[in-house]
Phi, psi and omega in degrees: 000150182289151175270108184229136171266154176239132179234129175269120179277113186222025186269358181290156180284335179065037183301322184292342178251005177097014180088170177050044182305315182301336184266355177297145183264135171242114190067232184256012186223146177295151179304320181299322177293321176297316178298322178296320176302314178299311183300326182290344173295330191248347183198152172262350181258099191228142173220160175246125179261124182222159173293321183215132182305339179293348178292336181222067181294142176062026177290144182267061180191163174295142179244132176241139180273136176310141171292165186284059176228128183293151177079191184294345178296326176296323176290320178297314181302312178298322180291321179294320178294319176302312181298318176299316180296335178267008181059035177256122179286350182229150177231129172258122174253140173225163180259146179294338186258022179239082186282355187245025185302145185288145179298334181271016184305304185295314181300314182289325178290324177299313177301319184285333189291325181052234179265002182284171178272347185203137170235123180244148179290151177212145175209142179057030179079010180244128178283147177236080185294346174286341177250090188211157172252125185240138165286137182294339177292352174298334179302331178297338183259355188288318181300318180295319178298312181294320178300335179283357179094357181278148178224008185278127175299316179294323177296318180295318179301316177296321182300325181261010173079043178296152172247143178265137177248116187273133170246149175292135182274292180058201182286330182249061180303123180291349181256017174306130178238155186256114180240346187215172176298323179296316178296321179297320178295318178298319178296322177299317179298317179299326179297326180288000000 
């Protein structure tokens, strides 16, 4: 099996849901705890990437602070450094607000990555760059990308030649993410 670290991207402000998104409860558990359970399916080397550790107080995992790059790219950068420090040549990123990720996420991304630096999940014709498998050597290309003024996670994935791995979306899209109270209510309904 491949040596892969898993990092949960949880550094967003969550303004549309009223803040503190990783701590919002779905069912009887915070979203961050659900994300940790998912990450443990794929790796024993896990961290949570946040802008500030107060975003996930008392989380049962290592916490890494986003690098000084705005948006999820800062979390990816911190995650790649974490994976390198743990001697993992691959990093699986997932989002704290996607509680229904498919069990075959890592396996399908691993098959898809081939010799590329990144394989990202896609469903219904939409790429999900927060759910991706990255070679840690992608870090070597990050500074040049950021120096060009770009900050898009999807743009960086394209810059390094990412491949998309498609899942069927349908009514129960496994990459459904929670951004608002309406989304949270829909997720609650899916749990039932």
